[in-house]
TIGU-132457 format. One record per residue (C-alpha): x, y, z; residue in three letters. Coordinates in steps of 0.001 Angstrom, whole numbers. Example, Ala and Ser with C-alpha at 12.3 -4.5 7.8 and 13.67 -1.06 7.14 Angstrom:
2
x,y,z,r
12300,-4500,7800,ALA
13670,-1060,7140,SER
END
This chain:
181
x,y,z,r
0,0,0,MET
2846,2423,846,PHE
4374,1918,-2600,GLU
1016,2623,-4238,GLU
651,5867,-2264,ILE
4151,6932,-3293,GLN
3446,6099,-6935,ARG
203,8113,-6884,LEU
1913,11037,-5129,ASN
4662,10979,-7750,HIS
2112,10911,-10587,GLU
156,13766,-8994,ALA
3353,15813,-8602,SER
4299,15238,-12239,LYS
820,16208,-13401,LEU
776,19292,-11176,GLU
4181,20386,-12482,THR
3048,19846,-16074,LYS
-68,21970,-15425,TYR
2008,24685,-13748,TRP
4536,24844,-16587,LEU
1978,24776,-19385,SER
-993,26660,-17903,GLU
78,28712,-14905,ASP
3680,29935,-15032,LEU
3768,33528,-16353,PHE
-36,33676,-16636,SER
-1959,36728,-15411,ILE
-2798,34865,-12193,HIS
859,33996,-11659,TRP
1917,37632,-12168,TRP
-753,38845,-9728,VAL
634,36446,-7097,ILE
4199,37633,-7727,VAL
3375,41350,-7760,ILE
1014,41210,-4768,LEU
3544,39407,-2597,ASN
6457,41613,-3692,ILE
4392,44728,-2927,LEU
3578,43459,551,PHE
7232,42611,1166,LEU
8232,46126,75,ILE
5598,47589,2415,VAL
7041,45559,5292,LEU
10590,46680,4523,ILE
9506,50329,4258,LYS
7387,50304,7432,LEU
9582,48056,9570,MET
10633,49609,12858,ASP
14391,50018,12449,ARG
14848,50174,16233,LYS
13699,46591,16731,ARG
14322,44679,13526,PRO
14884,41328,15238,LEU
11512,41516,16993,ASP
9797,42258,13700,ILE
11665,39505,11848,ILE
10757,37027,14601,VAL
7060,37949,14285,ALA
7253,37631,10498,PHE
8935,34217,10604,LEU
6425,32930,13150,ILE
3519,34090,11000,SER
5106,32743,7805,PHE
5594,29354,9483,SER
2071,29221,10917,LEU
430,30323,7667,VAL
2501,27751,5769,GLY
1492,25044,8239,PHE
-2203,25962,7934,ILE
-1934,25978,4139,ASN
-380,22509,4266,GLU
-3272,21251,6410,LEU
-5866,22795,4136,GLY
-4280,21312,1051,TYR
-3722,17881,2611,TYR
-7272,17591,3974,TYR
-8737,19036,763,HIS
-10369,21985,2527,TRP
-9178,24255,-281,TRP
-6757,24354,-3179,SER
-4806,26893,-5188,TYR
-5336,26600,-8949,PRO
-2563,29160,-9485,HIS
726,28910,-7656,GLN
3952,30856,-7437,PHE
6205,27794,-7252,ILE
4362,24511,-7304,THR
7206,22476,-5775,ALA
7295,24604,-2596,PHE
3894,24280,-970,ARG
4696,26953,1614,VAL
4899,29398,-1305,MET
1945,28167,-3320,ASN
-836,30366,-1970,ALA
-1743,33733,-3404,VAL
-1140,35168,76,ASP
2058,33394,1121,PHE
3670,36715,2096,LEU
657,39020,2411,THR
-841,37436,5533,ILE
2515,37184,7372,PRO
3264,40821,6485,VAL
-120,41938,7823,ILE
359,39959,11052,HIS
3852,41411,11396,THR
2710,44998,10926,LEU
-79,44470,13469,LEU
2473,43052,15895,TYR
4767,46020,15326,GLN
2048,48652,15752,LYS
118,47244,18715,TYR
2266,46127,21633,SER
-601,45974,24126,GLY
-2987,43060,24120,TRP
-6287,44937,23929,LYS
-5428,47113,20903,PRO
-3787,44123,19192,TYR
-6862,41975,19814,LEU
-9198,44623,18386,ILE
-7001,45357,15355,ALA
-6475,41649,14690,ASN
-10235,41011,14854,ALA
-11027,43857,12450,ILE
-8244,43259,9920,ILE
-8762,39490,9832,MET
-12511,40051,9304,ALA
-11749,42276,6315,ILE
-9406,39650,4892,ILE
-11790,36735,5517,ALA
-15020,38388,4405,PHE
-13717,40670,1635,VAL
-10271,39459,540,GLY
-10925,35719,506,VAL
-14213,36048,-1441,PRO
-12379,38178,-4005,LEU
-9651,35552,-4317,PHE
-12327,32877,-4707,VAL
-14159,34964,-7323,HIS
-10974,35470,-9352,PHE
-10117,31770,-9010,HIS
-7019,32091,-6823,PHE
-8685,29860,-4202,TYR
-11106,27005,-4570,VAL
-12928,26220,-1336,LEU
-14143,22671,-769,TYR
-14879,21845,2851,ASP
-14227,25413,4009,TRP
-16003,28752,4344,ASN
-15308,32399,5105,TYR
-16122,32076,8800,LEU
-13577,29277,9158,LYS
-11084,31505,7332,SER
-11779,34320,9772,TYR
-11405,32132,12844,LEU
-8198,30599,11510,THR
-6668,33959,10582,LEU
-7667,35414,13942,PHE
-6169,32509,15905,VAL
-2973,32611,13847,VAL
-2698,36336,14588,GLY
-3089,35663,18295,MET
-505,32866,18171,LEU
1926,35215,16438,VAL
1604,37658,19333,LYS
1862,35003,22049,VAL
4844,33187,20546,ILE
6708,36332,19467,ALA
6234,37959,22888,ASP
7429,34798,24637,LEU
10503,34420,22430,LEU
11437,38088,22626,ILE
10957,38183,26411,ASP
12958,34973,26781,TRP
15772,36379,24608,ALA
15867,39540,26749,ALA
16219,37446,29916,VAL
18950,35285,28393,VAL
20926,38347,27248,ARG
21000,39864,30723,LYS
24275,39196,32563,PRO
END
């Protein structure tokens, strides 16, 4: 059975790569993914607090990892799929929003150090993404939702935003304690 699974995975990967090379790479959808993510990365670089770059980078990497993990789960369990991908071989970079969501979480983390303002901003921004952004991406065929909906997107984005704050605060506080003589 294991060999059969591996064979099917290999066939699916070959077919996906063939589709990406012939239908997706350099298409309008592909360019939108590239440009959107580059723009968000530029925004992060321009707005990043130069007095605490390590804190901001930590928050970004945590969000990037969590968003990548969630995307892996969604793809694996067939909750959603991405008909258009930046690089098909790297699943962590296959979503239309592989940098946009981590950049947004990072900028929220940078701007709101207190829990209450962060909680409110996270709730509002993630609602806009889930109930406006995601439907637009679905409409323009960047996402295909199967066993998923916009409310689940909101709850997931909100929880990921909260985890970014919790984990980043813990790591940064721990690093400050370790650095003290």
